All heavy atoms as TSV, in Angstrom:
chain	resi	resn	atom	element	x	y	z
A	1	MET	N	N	4.420	39.763	-14.768
A	1	MET	CA	C	4.453	38.902	-13.684
A	1	MET	C	C	3.393	37.884	-13.588
A	1	MET	O	O	3.452	36.700	-13.365
A	1	MET	CB	C	4.717	39.671	-12.339
A	1	MET	CG	C	5.315	38.905	-11.345
A	1	MET	SD	S	7.043	38.300	-11.848
A	1	MET	CE	C	7.790	38.265	-10.175
A	2	PRO	N	N	2.095	38.390	-13.803
A	2	PRO	CA	C	0.952	37.505	-13.729
A	2	PRO	C	C	1.018	36.417	-14.781
A	2	PRO	O	O	0.582	35.315	-14.729
A	2	PRO	CB	C	-0.272	38.233	-13.906
A	2	PRO	CG	C	0.147	39.743	-13.921
A	2	PRO	CD	C	1.657	39.761	-13.909
A	3	TYR	N	N	1.543	36.755	-16.044
A	3	TYR	CA	C	1.733	35.806	-16.988
A	3	TYR	C	C	2.753	34.651	-16.723
A	3	TYR	O	O	2.550	33.521	-17.010
A	3	TYR	CB	C	2.176	36.509	-18.411
A	3	TYR	CG	C	1.145	37.463	-18.885
A	3	TYR	CD1	C	1.444	38.855	-18.888
A	3	TYR	CD2	C	-0.075	36.984	-19.323
A	3	TYR	CE1	C	0.563	39.772	-19.355
A	3	TYR	CE2	C	-0.946	37.891	-19.859
A	3	TYR	CZ	C	-0.705	39.270	-19.856
A	3	TYR	OH	O	-1.665	40.073	-20.308
A	4	LEU	N	N	3.820	35.118	-15.998
A	4	LEU	CA	C	4.732	34.159	-15.547
A	4	LEU	C	C	4.175	33.134	-14.492
A	4	LEU	O	O	4.261	31.904	-14.623
A	4	LEU	CB	C	5.963	34.776	-14.833
A	4	LEU	CG	C	7.088	33.932	-14.256
A	4	LEU	CD1	C	7.725	33.043	-15.439
A	4	LEU	CD2	C	8.067	34.669	-13.501
A	5	PHE	N	N	3.390	33.590	-13.527
A	5	PHE	CA	C	2.721	32.862	-12.618
A	5	PHE	C	C	1.751	31.848	-13.304
A	5	PHE	O	O	1.639	30.728	-12.939
A	5	PHE	CB	C	1.970	33.742	-11.557
A	5	PHE	CG	C	1.227	32.846	-10.524
A	5	PHE	CD1	C	2.060	32.181	-9.596
A	5	PHE	CD2	C	-0.064	32.721	-10.510
A	5	PHE	CE1	C	1.254	31.414	-8.581
A	5	PHE	CE2	C	-0.794	32.047	-9.594
A	5	PHE	CZ	C	0.042	31.400	-8.657
A	6	GLY	N	N	0.853	32.457	-14.267
A	6	GLY	CA	C	-0.025	31.625	-14.954
A	6	GLY	C	C	0.650	30.529	-15.808
A	6	GLY	O	O	0.152	29.472	-15.697
A	7	GLY	N	N	1.731	30.972	-16.317
A	7	GLY	CA	C	2.496	29.981	-17.115
A	7	GLY	C	C	2.910	28.848	-16.317
A	7	GLY	O	O	2.953	27.603	-16.693
A	8	LEU	N	N	3.507	29.169	-15.119
A	8	LEU	CA	C	3.999	28.082	-14.237
A	8	LEU	C	C	2.841	27.241	-13.625
A	8	LEU	O	O	3.120	26.001	-13.522
A	8	LEU	CB	C	4.803	28.718	-13.030
A	8	LEU	CG	C	6.158	29.352	-13.372
A	8	LEU	CD1	C	6.624	30.100	-12.142
A	8	LEU	CD2	C	7.092	28.325	-13.841
A	9	VAL	N	N	1.601	27.750	-13.401
A	9	VAL	CA	C	0.583	26.875	-13.084
A	9	VAL	C	C	0.075	26.024	-14.054
A	9	VAL	O	O	-0.210	24.842	-13.846
A	9	VAL	CB	C	-0.682	27.904	-12.606
A	9	VAL	CG1	C	-1.903	27.103	-12.403
A	9	VAL	CG2	C	-0.360	28.615	-11.336
A	10	ILE	N	N	0.091	26.499	-15.355
A	10	ILE	CA	C	-0.233	25.574	-16.513
A	10	ILE	C	C	0.777	24.446	-16.667
A	10	ILE	O	O	0.406	23.291	-16.779
A	10	ILE	CB	C	-0.495	26.485	-17.678
A	10	ILE	CG1	C	-1.611	27.221	-17.680
A	10	ILE	CG2	C	-0.526	25.554	-18.986
A	10	ILE	CD1	C	-1.912	28.287	-18.646
A	11	VAL	N	N	2.106	24.874	-16.565
A	11	VAL	CA	C	3.087	23.819	-16.744
A	11	VAL	C	C	3.014	22.766	-15.637
A	11	VAL	O	O	3.106	21.652	-15.842
A	11	VAL	CB	C	4.530	24.516	-16.757
A	11	VAL	CG1	C	5.747	23.386	-16.604
A	11	VAL	CG2	C	4.798	25.304	-18.028
A	12	ASN	N	N	2.741	23.187	-14.360
A	12	ASN	CA	C	2.552	22.321	-13.359
A	12	ASN	C	C	1.394	21.460	-13.455
A	12	ASN	O	O	1.483	20.270	-13.169
A	12	ASN	CB	C	2.356	23.101	-11.916
A	12	ASN	CG	C	2.597	22.250	-10.821
A	12	ASN	OD1	O	2.928	21.221	-10.773
A	12	ASN	ND2	N	2.164	22.787	-9.603
A	13	ALA	N	N	0.249	21.970	-13.940
A	13	ALA	CA	C	-0.900	21.130	-14.201
A	13	ALA	C	C	-0.561	20.069	-15.184
A	13	ALA	O	O	-0.993	18.922	-15.236
A	13	ALA	CB	C	-2.134	22.024	-14.575
A	14	ILE	N	N	0.037	20.515	-16.330
A	14	ILE	CA	C	0.424	19.588	-17.347
A	14	ILE	C	C	1.305	18.413	-16.861
A	14	ILE	O	O	1.073	17.299	-17.147
A	14	ILE	CB	C	1.104	20.195	-18.620
A	14	ILE	CG1	C	-0.085	21.191	-19.314
A	14	ILE	CG2	C	1.614	19.423	-19.564
A	14	ILE	CD1	C	0.542	22.175	-20.278
A	15	THR	N	N	2.298	18.830	-16.080
A	15	THR	CA	C	3.166	17.808	-15.492
A	15	THR	C	C	2.539	16.938	-14.605
A	15	THR	O	O	2.838	15.620	-14.625
A	15	THR	CB	C	4.359	18.483	-14.812
A	15	THR	OG1	O	5.026	19.509	-15.730
A	15	THR	CG2	C	5.409	17.608	-14.319
A	16	LEU	N	N	1.756	17.404	-13.731
A	16	LEU	CA	C	0.941	16.463	-12.898
A	16	LEU	C	C	0.104	15.640	-13.555
A	16	LEU	O	O	-0.054	14.367	-13.251
A	16	LEU	CB	C	0.094	17.457	-11.924
A	16	LEU	CG	C	-0.695	16.664	-10.756
A	16	LEU	CD1	C	0.112	15.920	-9.939
A	16	LEU	CD2	C	-1.498	17.680	-10.097
A	17	GLY	N	N	-0.622	16.056	-14.490
A	17	GLY	CA	C	-1.486	15.318	-15.394
A	17	GLY	C	C	-0.707	14.194	-16.148
A	17	GLY	O	O	-1.215	13.058	-16.197
A	18	TYR	N	N	0.473	14.569	-16.541
A	18	TYR	CA	C	1.259	13.398	-17.307
A	18	TYR	C	C	1.631	12.303	-16.339
A	18	TYR	O	O	1.418	11.179	-16.562
A	18	TYR	CB	C	2.495	14.191	-17.822
A	18	TYR	CG	C	3.525	13.184	-18.370
A	18	TYR	CD1	C	3.296	12.463	-19.446
A	18	TYR	CD2	C	4.702	12.767	-17.651
A	18	TYR	CE1	C	4.183	11.362	-19.925
A	18	TYR	CE2	C	5.551	11.978	-18.094
A	18	TYR	CZ	C	5.337	11.186	-19.277
A	18	TYR	OH	O	6.181	10.267	-19.808
A	19	TYR	N	N	2.093	12.657	-15.052
A	19	TYR	CA	C	2.580	11.678	-14.093
A	19	TYR	C	C	1.342	10.945	-13.654
A	19	TYR	O	O	1.513	9.856	-13.008
A	19	TYR	CB	C	3.420	12.398	-13.091
A	19	TYR	CG	C	4.800	12.593	-13.529
A	19	TYR	CD1	C	5.325	13.934	-13.739
A	19	TYR	CD2	C	5.679	11.458	-13.835
A	19	TYR	CE1	C	6.578	14.093	-14.150
A	19	TYR	CE2	C	7.035	11.794	-14.259
A	19	TYR	CZ	C	7.423	13.009	-14.392
A	19	TYR	OH	O	8.727	13.240	-14.845
A	20	LEU	N	N	0.247	11.464	-13.523
A	20	LEU	CA	C	-0.971	10.754	-12.921
A	20	LEU	C	C	-1.643	9.950	-13.904
A	20	LEU	O	O	-2.159	8.741	-13.529
A	20	LEU	CB	C	-1.954	11.845	-12.273
A	20	LEU	CG	C	-1.652	12.507	-11.033
A	20	LEU	CD1	C	-2.602	13.475	-10.596
A	20	LEU	CD2	C	-1.484	11.467	-9.922
A	21	PHE	N	N	-1.681	10.410	-15.157
A	21	PHE	CA	C	-2.627	9.653	-16.032
A	21	PHE	C	C	-1.838	9.026	-17.295
A	21	PHE	O	O	-2.236	7.964	-17.740
A	21	PHE	CB	C	-3.671	10.492	-16.624
A	21	PHE	CG	C	-4.539	11.129	-15.563
A	21	PHE	CD1	C	-4.369	12.524	-15.267
A	21	PHE	CD2	C	-5.354	10.352	-14.799
A	21	PHE	CE1	C	-5.283	13.068	-14.338
A	21	PHE	CE2	C	-6.045	10.831	-13.831
A	21	PHE	CZ	C	-6.176	12.365	-13.578
A	22	VAL	N	N	-0.794	9.491	-17.685
A	22	VAL	CA	C	-0.063	8.992	-18.851
A	22	VAL	C	C	0.934	7.926	-18.592
A	22	VAL	O	O	1.017	6.832	-19.001
A	22	VAL	CB	C	0.564	10.220	-19.732
A	22	VAL	CG1	C	1.260	9.614	-20.871
A	22	VAL	CG2	C	-0.599	11.106	-20.161
A	23	GLN	N	N	1.907	8.437	-17.707
A	23	GLN	CA	C	3.073	7.622	-17.367
A	23	GLN	C	C	2.558	6.296	-16.553
A	23	GLN	O	O	1.988	6.537	-15.298
A	23	GLN	CB	C	4.232	8.305	-16.753
A	23	GLN	CG	C	5.413	7.538	-16.512
A	23	GLN	CD	C	6.463	8.231	-15.657
A	23	GLN	OE1	O	6.139	9.189	-14.949
A	23	GLN	NE2	N	7.728	7.965	-15.886
A	24	GLN	N	N	2.872	5.156	-16.868
A	24	GLN	CA	C	2.754	4.003	-16.035
A	24	GLN	C	C	3.854	3.818	-15.000
A	24	GLN	O	O	4.968	3.807	-15.389
A	24	GLN	CB	C	2.568	2.844	-16.953
A	24	GLN	CG	C	1.399	2.876	-17.886
A	24	GLN	CD	C	0.022	2.907	-17.131
A	24	GLN	OE1	O	-0.224	2.163	-16.133
A	24	GLN	NE2	N	-0.914	3.687	-17.745
A	25	PRO	N	N	3.438	3.577	-13.768
A	25	PRO	CA	C	4.450	3.426	-12.699
A	25	PRO	C	C	5.263	2.029	-12.929
A	25	PRO	O	O	4.597	1.093	-13.316
A	25	PRO	CB	C	3.765	3.406	-11.414
A	25	PRO	CG	C	2.391	3.049	-11.785
A	25	PRO	CD	C	1.996	3.586	-13.141
A	26	SER	N	N	6.367	2.155	-12.771
A	26	SER	CA	C	7.371	0.869	-12.913
A	26	SER	C	C	7.315	0.163	-11.485
A	26	SER	O	O	7.244	0.814	-10.455
A	26	SER	CB	C	8.832	1.311	-13.307
A	26	SER	OG	O	9.235	2.038	-12.369
A	27	SER	N	N	7.267	-1.206	-11.619
A	27	SER	CA	C	7.317	-1.938	-10.317
A	27	SER	C	C	8.669	-2.170	-9.868
A	27	SER	O	O	9.479	-2.616	-10.532
A	27	SER	CB	C	6.502	-3.320	-10.601
A	27	SER	OG	O	5.203	-3.229	-10.864
A	28	THR	N	N	8.945	-1.859	-8.552
A	28	THR	CA	C	10.210	-2.019	-8.041
A	28	THR	C	C	10.283	-3.558	-7.392
A	28	THR	O	O	9.249	-4.109	-7.323
A	28	THR	CB	C	10.557	-0.942	-6.953
A	28	THR	OG1	O	9.496	-1.168	-5.855
A	28	THR	CG2	C	10.496	0.373	-7.551
A	29	GLN	N	N	11.257	-3.856	-6.852
A	29	GLN	CA	C	11.427	-5.245	-6.284
A	29	GLN	C	C	10.684	-5.290	-4.983
A	29	GLN	O	O	10.070	-6.413	-4.718
A	29	GLN	CB	C	12.967	-5.467	-5.950
A	29	GLN	CG	C	13.732	-5.857	-7.243
A	29	GLN	CD	C	15.193	-5.994	-6.890
A	29	GLN	OE1	O	15.586	-5.728	-5.707
A	29	GLN	NE2	N	16.035	-6.418	-7.940
A	30	THR	N	N	10.685	-4.165	-4.270
A	30	THR	CA	C	9.870	-4.280	-2.867
A	30	THR	C	C	8.409	-4.312	-3.241
A	30	THR	O	O	7.654	-5.102	-2.431
A	30	THR	CB	C	10.214	-2.986	-2.188
A	30	THR	OG1	O	9.966	-1.826	-2.915
A	30	THR	CG2	C	11.647	-3.051	-1.732
A	31	ILE	N	N	7.917	-3.673	-4.234
A	31	ILE	CA	C	6.440	-3.700	-4.667
A	31	ILE	C	C	6.118	-5.267	-5.141
A	31	ILE	O	O	5.168	-5.738	-4.627
A	31	ILE	CB	C	6.043	-2.773	-5.576
A	31	ILE	CG1	C	6.250	-1.408	-5.169
A	31	ILE	CG2	C	4.728	-3.075	-6.316
A	31	ILE	CD1	C	5.922	-0.306	-6.206
A	32	GLU	N	N	7.053	-5.818	-5.900
A	32	GLU	CA	C	6.849	-7.245	-6.318
A	32	GLU	C	C	6.792	-8.222	-5.200
A	32	GLU	O	O	5.999	-9.122	-5.102
A	32	GLU	CB	C	7.882	-7.566	-7.353
A	32	GLU	CG	C	7.715	-6.835	-8.720
A	32	GLU	CD	C	6.401	-7.001	-9.376
A	32	GLU	OE1	O	5.913	-8.095	-9.342
A	32	GLU	OE2	O	5.957	-6.056	-10.049
A	33	ALA	N	N	7.700	-7.924	-4.280
A	33	ALA	CA	C	7.754	-8.882	-3.071
A	33	ALA	C	C	6.509	-8.661	-2.208
A	33	ALA	O	O	5.965	-9.672	-1.698
A	33	ALA	CB	C	9.008	-8.556	-2.249
A	34	ALA	N	N	6.051	-7.561	-2.155
A	34	ALA	CA	C	4.810	-7.295	-1.155
A	34	ALA	C	C	3.629	-7.886	-1.941
A	34	ALA	O	O	2.706	-8.469	-1.315
A	34	ALA	CB	C	4.526	-5.855	-1.102
A	35	LYS	N	N	3.569	-7.777	-3.255
A	35	LYS	CA	C	2.459	-8.450	-4.015
A	35	LYS	C	C	2.426	-10.035	-3.799
A	35	LYS	O	O	1.465	-10.612	-3.705
A	35	LYS	CB	C	2.391	-8.115	-5.446
A	35	LYS	CG	C	1.965	-6.724	-5.747
A	35	LYS	CD	C	2.028	-6.394	-7.223
A	35	LYS	CE	C	1.573	-4.988	-7.529
A	35	LYS	NZ	N	1.707	-4.856	-9.139
A	36	ALA	N	N	3.592	-10.507	-3.954
A	36	ALA	CA	C	3.724	-11.990	-3.806
A	36	ALA	C	C	3.388	-12.352	-2.343
A	36	ALA	O	O	2.791	-13.445	-2.229
A	36	ALA	CB	C	5.236	-12.403	-4.170
A	37	GLU	N	N	3.704	-11.597	-1.346
A	37	GLU	CA	C	3.336	-11.884	0.056
A	37	GLU	C	C	1.868	-11.830	0.251
A	37	GLU	O	O	1.387	-12.680	0.961
A	37	GLU	CB	C	4.124	-11.031	0.898
A	37	GLU	CG	C	3.970	-11.256	2.385
A	37	GLU	CD	C	4.903	-10.472	3.291
A	37	GLU	OE1	O	5.925	-10.138	2.835
A	37	GLU	OE2	O	4.320	-10.063	4.385
A	38	ILE	N	N	1.280	-10.901	-0.305
A	38	ILE	CA	C	-0.167	-10.622	-0.137
A	38	ILE	C	C	-1.010	-11.778	-0.759
A	38	ILE	O	O	-1.955	-12.378	-0.278
A	38	ILE	CB	C	-0.632	-9.332	-0.697
A	38	ILE	CG1	C	-0.135	-8.291	0.250
A	38	ILE	CG2	C	-2.071	-9.242	-0.766
A	38	ILE	CD1	C	-0.181	-6.852	-0.309
A	39	THR	N	N	-0.670	-12.245	-1.983
A	39	THR	CA	C	-1.376	-13.200	-2.816
A	39	THR	C	C	-1.200	-14.663	-2.317
A	39	THR	O	O	-1.983	-15.460	-2.535
A	39	THR	CB	C	-1.075	-13.116	-4.269
A	39	THR	OG1	O	0.350	-13.389	-4.404
A	39	THR	CG2	C	-1.367	-11.747	-4.782
A	40	GLN	N	N	-0.046	-14.917	-1.551
A	40	GLN	CA	C	0.025	-16.343	-1.071
A	40	GLN	C	C	-0.787	-16.593	0.196
A	40	GLN	O	O	-0.906	-15.646	0.977
A	40	GLN	CB	C	1.607	-16.565	-0.760
A	40	GLN	CG	C	2.392	-16.550	-2.069
A	40	GLN	CD	C	3.826	-16.953	-1.848
A	40	GLN	OE1	O	4.159	-17.277	-0.791
A	40	GLN	NE2	N	4.636	-16.828	-2.908
A	41	PRO	N	N	-1.249	-17.796	0.314
A	41	PRO	CA	C	-2.059	-18.091	1.451
A	41	PRO	C	C	-1.195	-17.988	2.803
A	41	PRO	O	O	-0.060	-18.197	2.809
A	41	PRO	CB	C	-2.521	-19.423	1.145
A	41	PRO	CG	C	-1.620	-20.031	0.278
A	41	PRO	CD	C	-1.140	-18.940	-0.463
A	42	LEU	N	N	-1.867	-17.615	3.797
A	42	LEU	CA	C	-1.278	-17.394	5.205
A	42	LEU	C	C	-1.238	-18.760	5.897
A	42	LEU	O	O	-2.332	-19.457	5.817
A	42	LEU	CB	C	-1.994	-16.360	5.907
A	42	LEU	CG	C	-1.934	-14.933	5.401
A	42	LEU	CD1	C	-2.753	-13.984	6.300
A	42	LEU	CD2	C	-0.621	-14.395	5.241
A	43	ALA	N	N	-0.317	-18.998	6.700
A	43	ALA	CA	C	-0.318	-20.257	7.543
A	43	ALA	C	C	-1.193	-19.952	8.701
A	43	ALA	O	O	-1.131	-18.859	9.411
A	43	ALA	CB	C	1.068	-20.420	8.025
A	44	PHE	N	N	-1.999	-20.861	9.085
A	44	PHE	CA	C	-2.940	-20.639	10.238
A	44	PHE	C	C	-2.487	-21.541	11.425
A	44	PHE	O	O	-2.297	-22.770	11.108
A	44	PHE	CB	C	-4.367	-21.075	9.748
A	44	PHE	CG	C	-5.394	-20.853	10.974
A	44	PHE	CD1	C	-5.656	-19.788	11.380
A	44	PHE	CD2	C	-5.905	-22.075	11.577
A	44	PHE	CE1	C	-6.665	-19.690	12.344
A	44	PHE	CE2	C	-6.662	-22.029	12.490
A	44	PHE	CZ	C	-7.154	-20.831	13.033
A	45	THR	N	N	-2.481	-20.874	12.492
A	45	THR	CA	C	-2.108	-21.661	13.729
A	45	THR	C	C	-3.166	-21.482	14.711
A	45	THR	O	O	-3.642	-20.319	15.033
A	45	THR	CB	C	-0.858	-21.075	14.304
A	45	THR	OG1	O	0.331	-21.167	13.434
A	45	THR	CG2	C	-0.337	-21.921	15.598
A	46	ASN	N	N	-3.786	-22.552	15.154
A	46	ASN	CA	C	-4.864	-22.487	16.128
A	46	ASN	C	C	-4.253	-22.186	17.502
A	46	ASN	O	O	-3.669	-22.953	18.106
A	46	ASN	CB	C	-5.490	-23.865	16.205
A	46	ASN	CG	C	-6.742	-23.870	17.024
A	46	ASN	OD1	O	-7.119	-22.813	17.459
A	46	ASN	ND2	N	-7.449	-24.999	17.194
A	47	SER	N	N	-4.678	-20.893	17.921
A	47	SER	CA	C	-4.064	-20.445	19.243
A	47	SER	C	C	-4.989	-20.666	20.339
A	47	SER	O	O	-4.779	-20.490	21.510
A	47	SER	CB	C	-3.738	-18.958	19.180
A	47	SER	OG	O	-4.987	-18.371	18.823
A	48	ALA	N	N	-6.188	-21.364	20.098
A	48	ALA	CA	C	-7.149	-21.691	21.134
A	48	ALA	C	C	-6.591	-22.717	22.051
A	48	ALA	O	O	-6.966	-22.840	23.293
A	48	ALA	CB	C	-8.300	-22.178	20.602
A	49	LYS	N	N	-5.612	-23.473	21.738
A	49	LYS	CA	C	-5.048	-24.519	22.479
A	49	LYS	C	C	-4.150	-23.960	23.493
A	49	LYS	O	O	-3.887	-24.631	24.651
A	49	LYS	CB	C	-4.202	-25.522	21.609
A	49	LYS	CG	C	-4.835	-26.360	20.643
A	49	LYS	CD	C	-4.047	-27.337	19.927
A	49	LYS	CE	C	-3.165	-26.666	18.948
A	49	LYS	NZ	N	-2.314	-27.560	18.153
A	50	HIS	N	N	-3.724	-22.827	23.443
A	50	HIS	CA	C	-2.775	-22.107	24.282
A	50	HIS	C	C	-3.456	-21.260	25.365
A	50	HIS	O	O	-2.748	-20.522	26.170
A	50	HIS	CB	C	-1.725	-21.363	23.548
A	50	HIS	CG	C	-1.005	-22.315	22.632
A	50	HIS	ND1	N	-0.080	-23.196	22.936
A	50	HIS	CD2	C	-1.011	-22.242	21.211
A	50	HIS	CE1	C	0.365	-23.867	21.724
A	50	HIS	NE2	N	-0.110	-23.258	20.776
A	51	ILE	N	N	-4.770	-21.115	25.324
A	51	ILE	CA	C	-5.615	-20.160	26.222
A	51	ILE	C	C	-5.606	-20.936	27.562
A	51	ILE	O	O	-5.993	-22.125	27.626
A	51	ILE	CB	C	-6.869	-19.896	25.641
A	51	ILE	CG1	C	-6.718	-19.109	24.473
A	51	ILE	CG2	C	-7.675	-19.092	26.658
A	51	ILE	CD1	C	-8.121	-18.994	23.713
A	52	PRO	N	N	-5.382	-20.185	28.575
A	52	PRO	CA	C	-5.263	-20.745	29.988
A	52	PRO	C	C	-6.764	-21.069	30.356
A	52	PRO	O	O	-7.804	-20.426	29.897
A	52	PRO	CB	C	-4.756	-19.794	30.881
A	52	PRO	CG	C	-4.682	-18.462	30.225
A	52	PRO	CD	C	-4.814	-18.906	28.759
A	53	PRO	N	N	-7.157	-22.063	31.168
A	53	PRO	CA	C	-8.373	-22.477	31.582
A	53	PRO	C	C	-9.064	-21.249	32.386
A	53	PRO	O	O	-8.363	-20.252	32.803
A	53	PRO	CB	C	-8.192	-23.645	32.587
A	53	PRO	CG	C	-6.876	-23.568	33.012
A	53	PRO	CD	C	-6.008	-22.920	32.037
A	54	VAL	N	N	-10.403	-21.199	32.402
A	54	VAL	CA	C	-11.209	-20.253	33.032
A	54	VAL	C	C	-10.885	-20.365	34.532
A	54	VAL	O	O	-10.911	-21.564	34.952
A	54	VAL	CB	C	-12.678	-20.379	32.583
A	54	VAL	CG1	C	-13.480	-19.404	33.368
A	54	VAL	CG2	C	-12.893	-20.249	31.163
A	55	ILE	N	N	-10.836	-19.328	35.322
A	55	ILE	CA	C	-10.620	-19.318	36.748
A	55	ILE	C	C	-11.824	-19.989	37.358
A	55	ILE	O	O	-13.015	-19.672	37.038
A	55	ILE	CB	C	-10.414	-17.946	37.325
A	55	ILE	CG1	C	-9.154	-17.220	36.682
A	55	ILE	CG2	C	-10.286	-17.983	38.871
A	55	ILE	CD1	C	-8.802	-15.863	37.103
A	56	GLY	N	N	-11.543	-20.999	38.214
A	56	GLY	CA	C	-12.605	-21.655	38.941
A	56	GLY	C	C	-12.981	-22.998	38.244
A	56	GLY	O	O	-13.927	-23.697	38.755
A	57	SER	N	N	-12.437	-23.435	37.099
A	57	SER	CA	C	-12.735	-24.617	36.460
A	57	SER	C	C	-11.973	-25.739	37.108
A	57	SER	O	O	-10.911	-25.481	37.902
A	57	SER	CB	C	-12.418	-24.527	34.991
A	57	SER	OG	O	-11.077	-24.479	34.751
A	58	LYS	N	N	-12.265	-27.006	36.931
A	58	LYS	CA	C	-11.662	-28.127	37.581
A	58	LYS	C	C	-10.485	-28.628	36.663
A	58	LYS	O	O	-9.957	-29.675	36.991
A	58	LYS	CB	C	-12.572	-29.227	37.835
A	58	LYS	CG	C	-13.710	-28.825	38.846
A	58	LYS	CD	C	-14.550	-29.968	39.039
A	58	LYS	CE	C	-15.605	-29.561	40.041
A	58	LYS	NZ	N	-16.600	-30.578	40.296
A	59	ASP	N	N	-10.133	-27.997	35.576
A	59	ASP	CA	C	-9.013	-28.473	34.645
A	59	ASP	C	C	-7.742	-28.109	35.304
A	59	ASP	O	O	-7.351	-27.248	35.672
A	59	ASP	CB	C	-9.165	-27.837	33.336
A	59	ASP	CG	C	-10.390	-28.327	32.550
A	59	ASP	OD1	O	-10.905	-29.452	32.861
A	59	ASP	OD2	O	-11.002	-27.621	31.709
């Protein structure tokens, strides 16, 4: 029984190492869309024009 458990641990470690270091992840459509959204510049809107005046001002 200890040999079976040890064998399973070794197989698990080999499988984990393969998926972490050897296999390159494939890009899905959602990942590509997120990358394109991140790399494009953001539209800036000046929101300071919409702030109400300070209480007690003459504006």
